[in-house]
C-alpha positions, 0 to 999 in steps of 0.5 A: 500500500502506498505510504507517505512520511508524516512528521510528529508535528503533523501527526499531532495536528491531524490527531487533534483535528480528528478528536474535534471532528474537524479533519485537515481538509474540513471534513467530518470523521464520517464524510467522503471526499468529492467523488466522480463516477463515469460509466462506459469509458472503455469501448472494448469491454461489456461494462466499464466505470471510472471513479475518482475519490479525491486524488484516488482514481480507479478504472474498472473494465468487465468482459463477459466470456462463456466458460465452464461452471465450477464442479461444486456449483454447476448451476452458477456463473462466477467472477474473476478479479485482476488488479493492476497497480500501475507504477504511474499511480505511485513509485511504490507499486513498481516490482513486487510491491504492486504485485503483492498489493494486487493479489491482496486486493483481488482476494478481498474483492473475490470474497466480497463480490463472488457470492450469491448474497452479492450477485445472482450468480444463477442468472449467469448460468447458460446450461447447468454443468456445461456453460456459464458466463464468466465475468472478468473484472479488471481493475487499474489503479490510476492514482493513489491517495488513500482509500483504495478499497472503497473507490474500487468497490464503487467502481465495480458496482458502477461497471456491473450496472453498465455491463450488457451481456448478449442474449444466448440462444441454445439449439440442438444440432442433428447429432443431439449436441447443443449449439450456442448462438449469441445475439448480435443485436446490441439491445438484445442483452441481459443486465446484471442486477446490482441491487444487492452488490455491496460497497466497501467502507474502510474505517481507520482508527486514529487516536480514540476515534475512527474516520471514513475515507482516510487520506495517505496522511491520515493513514500514516497516523492510523494504527489499524483499519476495519474493512466492511462491505455493506449492502443497500439494506445495511447488511454486512457481508464481509469484515476484515481488519488490516494494519499492524495495530490492534483494535479493542472490542468496543472500537470494533463495535463502534466502527462496525456500526459506523460502517453500516450507517455510512455504507447504507447511505452510500448506495441510494445516491450512487444508484440515482447517479448511475440511473440518471447518467444512463437516461441521458444516453448519447447526450451525456458528455464523456470525459474518459479515463484520460480526462 
């Protein structure tokens, strides 16, 4: 994970501000930075989105391909995650540093999103035990200024909302085998139901309080963080503690409730924004991931 050096005087300044619910940039402890979400930014994907959270920028592209269901769950499709930590985001991502972080992020994303509580994986099944849709989710970190988990989860939900999967028509050939035909009509497609797709909320313990959407400077003052994935109904689907420090039971309970509250409030404006953007159609102004 990208880090910055913070002097003792800066740490004291940050700690005292958080104690009084006033962070360096003027936010409260449970406030996010300015966020921008744009979908359909990569042309050669079935769904894509770019999220900018402060100075953290994430690009997600999704490709749907026909694969074989896994033996233990023959009537479900699945997701595969790959995270590319670009060295352009921060020099610390060069070499093995970026590879290790990418693997860690991929493992957490797999636990959060690739389950029946987050997505209707049965809808991705084409023919039980034979064919299913596999969604390859590629994440590219463009800029890093803290809070990668939250930005990535929001970008994945937006990209899944934007994903259009071609309709499949199955017919039998003369020998009794199955033939799969994909519709070439761009409007004859299947959409992914993202209603239950969770968003990740990362809470950093700083002093005796916790903050949401920590910057790199605030992260340097944190002893440990709690990652919580929350659905639109406030249901927590996954939790994980990261960082070298420890968290006492009281802090964990407080952070869990704060994460549930913040995560639940995040879904409604996000879905409203995505629906408004889609309703504009070709009229909307595109910025693109290079903008």
